[in-house]
C-alpha positions as CSV (number, residue, x, y, z in Angstrom):
1,X,2.1,-10.6,20.4
2,X,0.7,-14.0,21.2
3,X,0.6,-16.7,18.7
4,X,-2.8,-18.1,17.8
5,X,-3.8,-21.7,16.9
6,X,-4.2,-22.3,13.2
7,X,-7.8,-23.2,13.7
8,X,-8.6,-19.9,15.2
9,X,-6.8,-17.5,12.9
10,X,-9.2,-15.6,10.7
11,X,-8.2,-13.1,8.1
12,X,-10.2,-10.1,6.9
13,X,-9.1,-8.9,3.4
14,X,-9.7,-5.2,2.7
15,X,-10.1,-4.2,-0.9
16,X,-10.8,-0.6,-2.0
17,X,-12.7,-0.1,-5.3
18,X,-12.7,3.3,-7.1
19,X,-14.2,3.2,-10.6
20,X,-12.4,-0.1,-11.7
21,X,-15.0,-2.7,-10.6
22,X,-13.8,-5.1,-13.2
23,X,-10.5,-5.3,-11.5
24,X,-12.2,-5.8,-8.1
25,X,-14.3,-8.7,-9.5
26,X,-11.2,-10.2,-11.0
27,X,-9.4,-10.0,-7.6
28,X,-12.4,-11.5,-5.8
29,X,-12.4,-14.4,-8.3
30,X,-8.8,-15.1,-7.5
31,X,-9.6,-15.2,-3.8
32,X,-12.0,-18.0,-4.5
33,X,-9.0,-20.2,-5.3
34,X,-7.3,-19.6,-2.0
35,X,-6.2,-22.6,0.0
36,X,-6.7,-20.7,3.1
37,X,-10.4,-20.7,3.8
38,X,-10.7,-18.8,7.1
39,X,-11.2,-15.5,5.4
40,X,-13.7,-12.8,4.8
41,X,-13.6,-9.8,2.6
42,X,-14.4,-6.1,3.1
43,X,-14.8,-4.1,0.0
44,X,-14.8,-0.3,0.3
45,X,-16.7,1.1,-2.7
46,X,-15.8,4.7,-3.3
47,X,-18.3,7.2,-4.9
48,X,-20.3,4.6,-6.7
49,X,-19.0,5.5,-10.2
50,X,-19.2,3.4,-13.3
51,X,-22.0,1.2,-11.9
52,X,-19.4,-0.3,-9.5
53,X,-21.7,-0.9,-6.6
54,X,-24.2,-2.8,-8.5
55,X,-21.7,-4.9,-10.4
56,X,-19.8,-5.8,-7.2
57,X,-23.1,-6.5,-5.3
58,X,-24.1,-8.8,-8.2
59,X,-20.9,-10.7,-7.9
60,X,-21.3,-11.1,-4.1
61,X,-24.9,-12.4,-4.6
62,X,-23.6,-15.0,-7.1
63,X,-20.9,-16.2,-4.7
64,X,-22.4,-16.9,-1.3
65,X,-19.6,-19.3,-0.3
66,X,-17.3,-16.3,0.4
67,X,-18.2,-13.7,3.0
68,X,-18.0,-10.3,1.5
69,X,-19.1,-7.1,3.3
70,X,-19.5,-3.9,1.1
71,X,-18.9,-0.6,2.7
72,X,-19.9,2.5,0.7
73,X,-18.7,6.1,0.9
74,X,-19.8,9.0,-1.2
75,X,-16.6,10.9,-0.6
76,X,-13.2,10.1,-2.1
77,X,-11.2,9.7,1.0
78,X,-8.0,8.7,-0.7
79,X,-6.2,5.4,-0.2
80,X,-5.5,5.8,3.5
81,X,-9.0,7.2,4.3
82,X,-10.8,4.4,2.5
83,X,-8.7,1.7,4.1
84,X,-9.1,3.3,7.5
85,X,-12.9,3.2,7.0
86,X,-12.7,-0.6,6.7
87,X,-10.2,-1.0,9.4
88,X,-12.4,0.7,12.0
89,X,-15.3,-1.7,11.1
90,X,-13.1,-4.8,11.1
91,X,-11.4,-4.0,14.4
92,X,-14.7,-3.3,16.2
93,X,-16.0,-6.7,15.1
94,X,-13.2,-8.4,17.0
95,X,-13.3,-11.8,15.4
96,X,-10.3,-11.5,13.0
97,X,-6.7,-12.0,14.1
98,X,-5.2,-10.8,10.8
99,X,-5.9,-8.1,8.3
100,X,-4.7,-8.1,4.7
101,X,-4.8,-4.9,2.6
102,X,-4.9,-6.0,-1.0
103,X,-5.1,-3.8,-4.0
104,X,-8.1,-4.4,-6.2
105,X,-5.9,-4.7,-9.3
106,X,-4.2,-7.8,-8.0
107,X,-4.7,-11.6,-8.4
108,X,-3.4,-14.1,-5.9
109,X,-2.1,-17.6,-6.1
110,X,-3.7,-20.5,-4.2
111,X,-1.1,-20.4,-1.4
112,X,-0.5,-16.6,-1.3
113,X,-2.5,-16.1,1.9
114,X,-1.5,-19.4,3.4
115,X,2.2,-18.4,3.1
116,X,1.6,-15.1,4.8
117,X,-0.1,-16.7,7.8
118,X,2.5,-19.4,8.2
119,X,5.4,-17.0,7.9
120,X,3.9,-14.6,10.4
121,X,3.4,-17.4,12.9
122,X,7.0,-18.6,12.4
123,X,8.4,-15.1,12.9
124,X,6.2,-14.5,16.0
125,X,7.3,-17.9,17.4
126,X,11.0,-16.9,17.0
127,X,10.5,-13.5,18.5
128,X,10.9,-11.8,15.1
129,X,8.4,-9.1,16.1
130,X,6.7,-9.1,12.7
131,X,5.1,-5.8,11.7
132,X,4.0,-5.8,8.0
133,X,4.4,-8.8,5.7
134,X,4.4,-8.1,2.0
135,X,4.2,-10.4,-1.0
136,X,6.5,-11.0,-3.9
137,X,4.8,-8.7,-6.4
138,X,5.0,-9.7,-10.1
139,X,4.0,-7.7,-13.1
140,X,0.5,-8.8,-14.1
141,X,1.1,-8.5,-17.8
142,X,4.6,-9.9,-17.9
143,X,4.8,-12.6,-15.2
144,X,8.5,-13.2,-15.6
145,X,9.3,-9.7,-14.2
146,X,9.4,-8.6,-10.6
147,X,7.7,-5.4,-9.5
148,X,8.9,-5.4,-5.9
149,X,10.2,-7.7,-3.2
150,X,10.1,-4.9,-0.6
151,X,11.7,-1.5,-0.4
152,X,14.3,0.5,1.4
153,X,14.6,4.0,2.7
154,X,17.6,6.1,1.8
155,X,16.8,9.4,3.4
156,X,20.4,10.8,3.0
157,X,19.9,10.4,-0.7
158,X,16.3,11.7,-0.7
159,X,15.0,8.5,-2.2
160,X,13.0,5.3,-1.5
161,X,14.0,2.3,-3.6
162,X,11.9,-0.7,-4.7
163,X,14.0,-3.8,-4.4
164,X,13.9,-6.2,-7.4
165,X,11.9,-3.9,-9.7
166,X,12.3,-4.9,-13.3
167,X,14.4,-8.0,-12.6
168,X,13.6,-11.5,-13.7
169,X,11.4,-13.4,-11.4
170,X,13.5,-16.5,-11.9
171,X,16.3,-14.9,-9.9
172,X,14.4,-14.8,-6.7
173,X,13.6,-17.6,-4.2
174,X,10.1,-19.1,-4.1
175,X,10.0,-19.5,-0.4
176,X,11.3,-18.0,2.8
177,X,11.3,-14.4,4.1
178,X,13.3,-11.3,3.5
179,X,13.7,-8.5,5.9
180,X,12.8,-5.2,4.3
181,X,12.4,-1.5,5.1
182,X,8.8,-1.3,3.8
183,X,6.3,-3.3,1.8
184,X,4.1,-1.9,-1.0
185,X,0.4,-1.1,-0.2
186,X,-0.7,-3.6,-2.9
187,X,-0.2,-6.4,-0.3
188,X,0.1,-5.5,3.4
189,X,-0.5,-8.3,5.9
190,X,-0.4,-7.8,9.6
191,X,-1.8,-8.8,13.0
192,X,-4.6,-6.7,14.2
193,X,-2.7,-5.9,17.4
194,X,-0.2,-3.9,15.4
195,X,-2.7,-1.1,15.1
196,X,-2.7,-0.7,18.9
197,X,1.0,0.2,18.7
198,X,1.2,2.4,15.6
199,X,-2.4,3.5,14.8
200,X,-4.1,3.5,11.4
201,X,-2.9,4.9,8.1
202,X,-2.0,8.6,8.1
203,X,-4.7,10.4,6.0
204,X,-2.5,13.4,5.5
205,X,-1.3,11.3,2.5
206,X,-4.2,11.3,0.1
207,X,-2.3,9.1,-2.4
208,X,1.2,7.6,-2.2
209,X,3.7,7.1,0.6
210,X,1.0,6.2,3.1
211,X,2.2,2.6,2.9
212,X,5.9,3.6,3.4
213,X,4.9,5.9,6.3
214,X,2.9,3.1,8.0
215,X,5.8,0.6,7.7
216,X,8.3,3.2,9.0
217,X,6.1,3.8,12.0
218,X,6.1,0.1,12.6
219,X,9.9,0.0,12.6
220,X,10.0,3.0,15.0
221,X,7.8,1.0,17.3
222,X,10.2,-1.9,17.3
223,X,8.6,-4.1,14.7
224,X,10.3,-5.5,11.6
225,X,8.8,-5.7,8.1
226,X,9.3,-8.6,5.8
227,X,8.6,-9.9,2.3
228,X,7.2,-13.3,2.2
229,X,8.8,-14.8,-0.9
230,X,6.3,-17.7,-1.2
231,X,3.4,-15.3,-1.3
232,X,3.0,-14.4,-5.0
233,X,0.8,-11.5,-6.1
234,X,0.3,-10.4,-9.7
235,X,-0.2,-6.7,-9.8
236,X,-1.4,-4.5,-12.6
237,X,0.1,-1.5,-10.7
238,X,-1.9,1.7,-10.9
239,X,-5.1,0.7,-12.7
240,X,-6.9,3.5,-11.0
241,X,-4.2,6.1,-10.2
242,X,-1.6,5.4,-12.8
243,X,1.9,3.9,-12.5
244,X,4.1,6.0,-10.4
245,X,7.1,3.9,-11.3
246,X,7.2,4.4,-15.0
247,X,5.8,7.9,-15.3
248,X,2.5,6.8,-16.8
249,X,0.4,8.6,-14.2
250,X,-3.1,8.9,-15.5
251,X,-3.6,12.6,-14.5
252,X,-1.7,15.6,-13.4
253,X,-3.8,15.5,-10.2
254,X,-2.4,12.1,-9.2
255,X,1.1,13.2,-10.1
256,X,0.7,16.2,-7.8
257,X,-0.2,13.9,-4.9
258,X,3.0,11.8,-5.5
259,X,5.2,14.9,-5.2
260,X,3.3,16.3,-2.3
261,X,3.4,13.0,-0.4
262,X,7.1,12.6,-1.0
263,X,7.8,16.0,0.6
264,X,5.3,15.3,3.4
265,X,7.1,12.0,4.3
266,X,10.5,13.7,4.5
267,X,9.1,16.6,6.5
268,X,7.4,14.3,8.9
269,X,10.1,11.7,9.5
270,X,13.4,13.1,8.2
271,X,13.2,16.9,8.5
272,X,17.0,17.2,8.5
273,X,17.0,15.7,5.0
274,X,14.1,17.8,3.6
275,X,16.5,20.1,1.7
276,X,17.8,17.0,-0.1
277,X,14.2,16.1,-1.0
278,X,13.6,19.5,-2.4
279,X,16.8,19.2,-4.5
280,X,15.6,15.8,-5.8
281,X,12.4,17.4,-7.0
282,X,14.3,20.2,-8.6
283,X,16.4,17.6,-10.4
284,X,13.3,15.9,-11.6
285,X,11.9,19.3,-12.8
286,X,15.0,19.9,-14.8
287,X,14.7,16.4,-16.3
288,X,11.1,17.1,-17.4
289,X,12.2,20.3,-19.1
290,X,15.0,18.5,-21.0
291,X,12.5,15.9,-22.2
292,X,10.0,18.7,-23.1
293,X,7.4,17.6,-20.6
294,X,6.6,21.2,-19.6
295,X,3.3,20.6,-18.0
296,X,4.8,18.1,-15.6
297,X,7.7,20.4,-14.9
298,X,5.3,23.2,-14.1
299,X,3.4,21.0,-11.7
300,X,6.6,20.0,-9.9
301,X,7.4,23.7,-9.6
302,X,4.1,24.6,-8.1
303,X,4.4,21.8,-5.6
304,X,7.8,23.0,-4.6
305,X,6.7,26.6,-4.3
306,X,3.6,25.7,-2.3
307,X,5.6,23.6,0.1
308,X,8.2,26.2,0.6
309,X,5.6,28.8,1.3
310,X,4.0,26.5,3.9
311,X,7.4,25.9,5.5
312,X,8.0,29.7,5.7
313,X,4.6,30.4,7.2
314,X,5.0,27.7,9.8
315,X,8.3,29.3,10.9
316,X,6.7,32.8,11.0
317,X,3.7,31.7,13.1
318,X,5.7,29.4,15.4
319,X,5.6,30.8,18.9
320,X,8.8,31.9,20.4
321,X,9.7,31.0,24.0
């Protein structure tokens, strides 16, 4: 990748809204405070529920100083599909060097974007081959607690691990970069040319693991992912879908996607460790039974059975040579 002069580096921020327009407006309000002014915003408004489109359009009309383009879709395409819709438009426009995927349930600090741009340039200058840059994610409601400073893959254990989760924010640096396996989809910053190498998000994941998959594909292509410790983001974590980290998922449907996407990720990238992934889900199922969460246990059981049937049918129909 070639470095660009600061004066020419424009950023398009992609935000997906589904139902929770209040969060989207709050996120947009925080963007008004950004020190980095060479930015525009693309909001993907999904399904038009809860008067979202009108409320967001009203906000845009009241704030003409920030460029906001609203894309609408009548179909719930999932997180990957909705972001891809915006990516296609942004990439065809051709006048943005950087793209920043930002969850609608986040708020930024004044220098959050400035830090991402500066650190990407420094990494690029030093041949660091930056893929995705993430932010230091802090709990929105308890701002002394870390949500994530990146994540690491541990396929032999059948797990992905969020680094820093639940730890005091005071124990982490307020500047510099940290190499990491993956960054959370709440804040994914990258140069547009990265898409030429790894493609867009995989829509096979309707919800969950699409961010991990994308980061892993970047690493397979020879790029490195980093957390920018000076880029602070406050994240409500799961305002629309529920919190996958503390078992407060808002519906069994979203919980189902979490388990399905988990197995899909291992099947796609670590097929040799897929049996371990199944064992991890069976362990979770047992834990749900012990805690008398029978509906959740049944859901996990259905996901396991369906996936095993799919695996078996794929082996049966696979042509022999």
